[in-house]
A tleap script that builds the chain and sets N, CA, C and O, in Angstrom:
source leaprc.protein.ff14SB
mol = sequence {
  NMET ASN ALA LYS ARG ALA ARG ARG THR ALA
  LEU ARG SER LEU LEU ASP LEU ASP ASN THR
  ARG LEU LYS ASP MET GLY ILE ASP ARG ASN
  ASP ILE ALA GLU ALA MET SER ALA ARG ASN
  GLY ARG THR PRO GLY MET VAL LEU ASN ALA
  ALA ARG ALA ARG ASN ALA ARG CSER
}
set mol.1.N position { -7.951 -15.313 -9.585 }
set mol.1.CA position { -7.324 -15.481 -8.745 }
set mol.1.C position { -5.913 -15.174 -8.246 }
set mol.1.O position { -5.545 -14.583 -7.230 }
set mol.2.N position { -4.934 -15.981 -9.669 }
set mol.2.CA position { -3.660 -16.013 -8.879 }
set mol.2.C position { -2.878 -14.462 -9.007 }
set mol.2.O position { -1.699 -14.208 -8.757 }
set mol.3.N position { -4.111 -13.397 -9.553 }
set mol.3.CA position { -3.158 -12.074 -9.590 }
set mol.3.C position { -3.457 -11.475 -8.656 }
set mol.3.O position { -2.687 -10.550 -8.401 }
set mol.4.N position { -5.224 -11.745 -7.247 }
set mol.4.CA position { -5.385 -10.880 -6.651 }
set mol.4.C position { -4.665 -11.919 -5.348 }
set mol.4.O position { -4.976 -11.509 -4.230 }
set mol.5.N position { -3.712 -13.253 -5.344 }
set mol.5.CA position { -3.101 -13.303 -4.527 }
set mol.5.C position { -1.453 -13.050 -4.617 }
set mol.5.O position { -0.578 -13.059 -3.752 }
set mol.6.N position { -1.431 -12.854 -5.852 }
set mol.6.CA position { -0.473 -11.759 -5.765 }
set mol.6.C position { -0.197 -10.897 -5.279 }
set mol.6.O position { 0.599 -10.626 -4.380 }
set mol.7.N position { -0.810 -10.417 -5.815 }
set mol.7.CA position { -1.562 -8.546 -4.826 }
set mol.7.C position { -1.249 -8.592 -3.553 }
set mol.7.O position { -0.528 -7.726 -3.058 }
set mol.8.N position { -1.949 -10.022 -2.557 }
set mol.8.CA position { -2.107 -9.708 -0.570 }
set mol.8.C position { -0.632 -10.273 -0.879 }
set mol.8.O position { 0.159 -9.587 -0.233 }
set mol.9.N position { 0.103 -11.355 -1.688 }
set mol.9.CA position { 1.424 -11.312 -0.949 }
set mol.9.C position { 3.121 -9.971 -1.670 }
set mol.9.O position { 4.339 -10.152 -1.674 }
set mol.10.N position { 2.400 -8.998 -2.057 }
set mol.10.CA position { 3.347 -7.887 -2.847 }
set mol.10.C position { 3.005 -7.021 -1.231 }
set mol.10.O position { 3.785 -6.677 -0.343 }
set mol.11.N position { 1.752 -6.903 -1.334 }
set mol.11.CA position { 1.009 -6.263 0.062 }
set mol.11.C position { 1.752 -6.552 0.619 }
set mol.11.O position { 2.895 -6.120 0.467 }
set mol.12.N position { 1.148 -8.099 2.215 }
set mol.12.CA position { 2.016 -8.747 3.243 }
set mol.12.C position { 3.423 -8.353 3.258 }
set mol.12.O position { 3.994 -7.941 4.269 }
set mol.13.N position { 4.206 -8.552 1.607 }
set mol.13.CA position { 5.896 -8.378 2.219 }
set mol.13.C position { 6.097 -6.630 2.272 }
set mol.13.O position { 7.157 -6.191 2.718 }
set mol.14.N position { 5.033 -5.687 1.799 }
set mol.14.CA position { 5.923 -4.495 2.504 }
set mol.14.C position { 5.709 -4.569 4.177 }
set mol.14.O position { 6.689 -4.690 4.911 }
set mol.15.N position { 4.687 -4.505 4.574 }
set mol.15.CA position { 4.971 -5.187 5.641 }
set mol.15.C position { 6.156 -6.203 6.631 }
set mol.15.O position { 6.131 -6.797 7.709 }
set mol.16.N position { 6.769 -6.054 5.939 }
set mol.16.CA position { 8.263 -7.137 6.441 }
set mol.16.C position { 8.853 -5.450 6.178 }
set mol.16.O position { 8.997 -5.025 7.324 }
set mol.17.N position { 9.174 -4.538 5.380 }
set mol.17.CA position { 9.759 -3.634 5.571 }
set mol.17.C position { 9.929 -2.360 7.247 }
set mol.17.O position { 9.182 -2.260 8.220 }
set mol.18.N position { 10.681 -1.928 7.047 }
set mol.18.CA position { 11.367 -0.961 8.005 }
set mol.18.C position { 9.945 0.346 7.690 }
set mol.18.O position { 9.461 0.677 6.607 }
set mol.19.N position { 9.579 0.864 9.167 }
set mol.19.CA position { 9.379 2.348 8.687 }
set mol.19.C position { 9.869 2.977 7.911 }
set mol.19.O position { 9.577 3.140 6.727 }
set mol.20.N position { 10.715 3.413 8.556 }
set mol.20.CA position { 12.132 4.384 7.031 }
set mol.20.C position { 12.152 4.105 6.122 }
set mol.20.O position { 12.552 5.062 5.459 }
set mol.21.N position { 11.879 2.974 5.288 }
set mol.21.CA position { 11.895 2.458 3.882 }
set mol.21.C position { 10.357 2.315 3.964 }
set mol.21.O position { 11.049 2.987 4.729 }
set mol.22.N position { 9.620 2.231 3.982 }
set mol.22.CA position { 8.107 2.594 4.210 }
set mol.22.C position { 8.161 4.102 3.687 }
set mol.22.O position { 7.845 4.730 2.677 }
set mol.23.N position { 9.025 4.450 5.563 }
set mol.23.CA position { 8.869 6.814 4.922 }
set mol.23.C position { 9.350 7.014 3.295 }
set mol.23.O position { 8.814 7.680 2.408 }
set mol.24.N position { 10.545 6.190 3.263 }
set mol.24.CA position { 11.470 6.082 1.610 }
set mol.24.C position { 10.370 6.759 0.585 }
set mol.24.O position { 10.142 7.871 0.108 }
set mol.25.N position { 9.712 5.149 0.518 }
set mol.25.CA position { 8.385 5.310 -0.155 }
set mol.25.C position { 7.169 6.062 -0.611 }
set mol.25.O position { 6.553 6.041 -1.677 }
set mol.26.N position { 6.944 6.957 0.876 }
set mol.26.CA position { 5.931 7.556 0.669 }
set mol.26.C position { 4.398 7.223 1.544 }
set mol.26.O position { 3.397 7.923 1.699 }
set mol.27.N position { 4.759 5.766 2.034 }
set mol.27.CA position { 3.310 5.488 2.722 }
set mol.27.C position { 4.032 5.415 3.789 }
set mol.27.O position { 5.138 5.937 3.932 }
set mol.28.N position { 3.048 4.334 5.112 }
set mol.28.CA position { 3.408 3.685 6.047 }
set mol.28.C position { 2.227 2.217 6.444 }
set mol.28.O position { 1.747 1.758 5.408 }
set mol.29.N position { 1.909 1.735 7.308 }
set mol.29.CA position { 1.443 0.815 7.683 }
set mol.29.C position { -0.320 1.127 7.734 }
set mol.29.O position { -0.998 0.256 7.190 }
set mol.30.N position { -0.548 1.485 7.921 }
set mol.30.CA position { -2.138 1.925 7.421 }
set mol.30.C position { -2.560 2.418 6.383 }
set mol.30.O position { -3.655 2.971 6.276 }
set mol.31.N position { -1.486 2.230 5.222 }
set mol.31.CA position { -1.910 3.181 4.413 }
set mol.31.C position { -2.075 1.466 3.613 }
set mol.31.O position { -3.206 1.225 3.192 }
set mol.32.N position { -1.306 0.665 3.474 }
set mol.32.CA position { -0.822 -0.859 3.428 }
set mol.32.C position { -1.735 -1.873 3.954 }
set mol.32.O position { -1.838 -3.057 3.634 }
set mol.33.N position { -2.476 -1.085 4.955 }
set mol.33.CA position { -3.521 -1.386 5.798 }
set mol.33.C position { -4.862 -1.630 4.337 }
set mol.33.O position { -5.206 -2.522 3.562 }
set mol.34.N position { -5.224 -0.216 4.654 }
set mol.34.CA position { -5.868 0.136 3.252 }
set mol.34.C position { -6.183 -0.047 2.317 }
set mol.34.O position { -7.382 -0.249 2.124 }
set mol.35.N position { -5.153 -0.073 1.137 }
set mol.35.CA position { -4.450 -1.278 0.931 }
set mol.35.C position { -5.542 -1.936 0.280 }
set mol.35.O position { -6.335 -1.785 -0.649 }
set mol.36.N position { -5.094 -3.058 1.557 }
set mol.36.CA position { -5.162 -4.663 1.503 }
set mol.36.C position { -7.246 -4.498 1.474 }
set mol.36.O position { -7.963 -5.304 0.881 }
set mol.37.N position { -7.563 -3.753 1.955 }
set mol.37.CA position { -9.245 -4.165 1.782 }
set mol.37.C position { -9.677 -3.024 1.185 }
set mol.37.O position { -10.570 -2.296 1.617 }
set mol.38.N position { -8.941 -2.842 0.028 }
set mol.38.CA position { -10.032 -1.658 -0.793 }
set mol.38.C position { -10.846 -2.633 -1.728 }
set mol.38.O position { -10.783 -3.799 -2.118 }
set mol.39.N position { -11.727 -1.402 -1.888 }
set mol.39.CA position { -13.467 -1.730 -1.845 }
set mol.39.C position { -13.459 -0.340 -3.082 }
set mol.39.O position { -12.623 0.517 -3.368 }
set mol.40.N position { -14.885 -0.678 -3.600 }
set mol.40.CA position { -15.459 0.435 -4.106 }
set mol.40.C position { -14.984 0.801 -5.229 }
set mol.40.O position { -14.747 1.997 -5.401 }
set mol.41.N position { -14.681 -0.352 -6.478 }
set mol.41.CA position { -13.550 -0.527 -7.697 }
set mol.41.C position { -12.200 0.318 -7.418 }
set mol.41.O position { -11.416 0.387 -8.364 }
set mol.42.N position { -11.965 0.757 -6.600 }
set mol.42.CA position { -10.602 1.478 -6.001 }
set mol.42.C position { -9.785 -0.008 -6.190 }
set mol.42.O position { -10.235 -1.149 -6.093 }
set mol.43.N position { -8.427 0.453 -6.492 }
set mol.43.CA position { -7.361 -1.494 -6.753 }
set mol.43.C position { -6.412 -0.713 -5.928 }
set mol.43.O position { -6.065 0.466 -5.868 }
set mol.44.N position { -6.105 -1.885 -5.275 }
set mol.44.CA position { -4.553 -1.315 -3.580 }
set mol.44.C position { -2.895 -0.365 -5.102 }
set mol.44.O position { -1.899 0.338 -4.925 }
set mol.45.N position { -3.175 -0.618 -5.613 }
set mol.45.CA position { -2.151 -0.029 -6.660 }
set mol.45.C position { -2.702 1.927 -6.285 }
set mol.45.O position { -1.960 2.706 -5.686 }
set mol.46.N position { -4.471 2.404 -6.959 }
set mol.46.CA position { -4.673 3.264 -6.483 }
set mol.46.C position { -5.245 4.524 -5.227 }
set mol.46.O position { -5.652 5.679 -5.098 }
set mol.47.N position { -4.832 3.014 -4.351 }
set mol.47.CA position { -4.844 3.688 -2.774 }
set mol.47.C position { -3.537 3.995 -2.291 }
set mol.47.O position { -3.200 4.718 -1.354 }
set mol.48.N position { -2.806 3.270 -3.154 }
set mol.48.CA position { -1.298 3.408 -2.325 }
set mol.48.C position { -0.521 4.725 -3.024 }
set mol.48.O position { 0.269 5.447 -2.416 }
set mol.49.N position { -0.959 4.903 -4.599 }
set mol.49.CA position { 0.075 6.396 -5.349 }
set mol.49.C position { -1.158 6.987 -4.573 }
set mol.49.O position { -0.795 8.145 -4.775 }
set mol.50.N position { -2.325 7.147 -3.846 }
set mol.50.CA position { -2.946 8.031 -2.789 }
set mol.50.C position { -2.886 8.529 -2.457 }
set mol.50.O position { -3.179 9.712 -2.625 }
set mol.51.N position { -2.086 7.536 -1.103 }
set mol.51.CA position { -0.966 7.498 -0.115 }
set mol.51.C position { -0.119 8.649 -0.813 }
set mol.51.O position { -0.062 9.877 -0.870 }
set mol.52.N position { 0.502 7.516 -1.306 }
set mol.52.CA position { 1.754 8.418 -1.910 }
set mol.52.C position { 2.107 9.908 -1.801 }
set mol.52.O position { 2.980 10.360 -1.060 }
set mol.53.N position { 1.309 10.627 -2.643 }
set mol.53.CA position { 0.857 11.641 -3.016 }
set mol.53.C position { 0.204 12.773 -2.321 }
set mol.53.O position { 0.383 13.933 -2.690 }
set mol.54.N position { -0.687 12.396 -1.140 }
set mol.54.CA position { -1.484 12.965 0.013 }
set mol.54.C position { 0.126 13.236 0.907 }
set mol.54.O position { 0.451 14.398 1.148 }
set mol.55.N position { 1.079 12.022 1.363 }
set mol.55.CA position { 2.367 12.257 1.969 }
set mol.55.C position { 3.069 13.006 1.457 }
set mol.55.O position { 3.242 14.076 2.039 }
set mol.56.N position { 3.520 12.852 0.621 }
set mol.56.CA position { 4.758 14.262 -0.679 }
set mol.56.C position { 3.916 15.506 -0.064 }
set mol.56.O position { 4.509 15.972 0.909 }
set mol.57.N position { 3.037 15.990 -0.276 }
set mol.57.CA position { 2.407 17.340 0.376 }
set mol.57.C position { 2.361 17.707 1.808 }
set mol.57.O position { 2.224 18.842 2.263 }
set mol.58.N position { 2.497 16.579 2.468 }
set mol.58.CA position { 2.751 17.010 4.343 }
set mol.58.C position { 4.065 16.938 4.261 }
set mol.58.O position { 4.758 17.144 5.257 }
savepdb mol mol.pdb
quit
């Protein structure tokens, strides 16, 4: 339970970053929202890594 809370806190802190910083990391606010609701065996990290890979190709 503590690990889950820590992940949610970390994801919320990403929302505090400006759009430029998020873009530098290869993600956007929609990716964070998707990571916060990750389901079906996908972890938030998996969601964000997939988003970074997808955004690197565009």
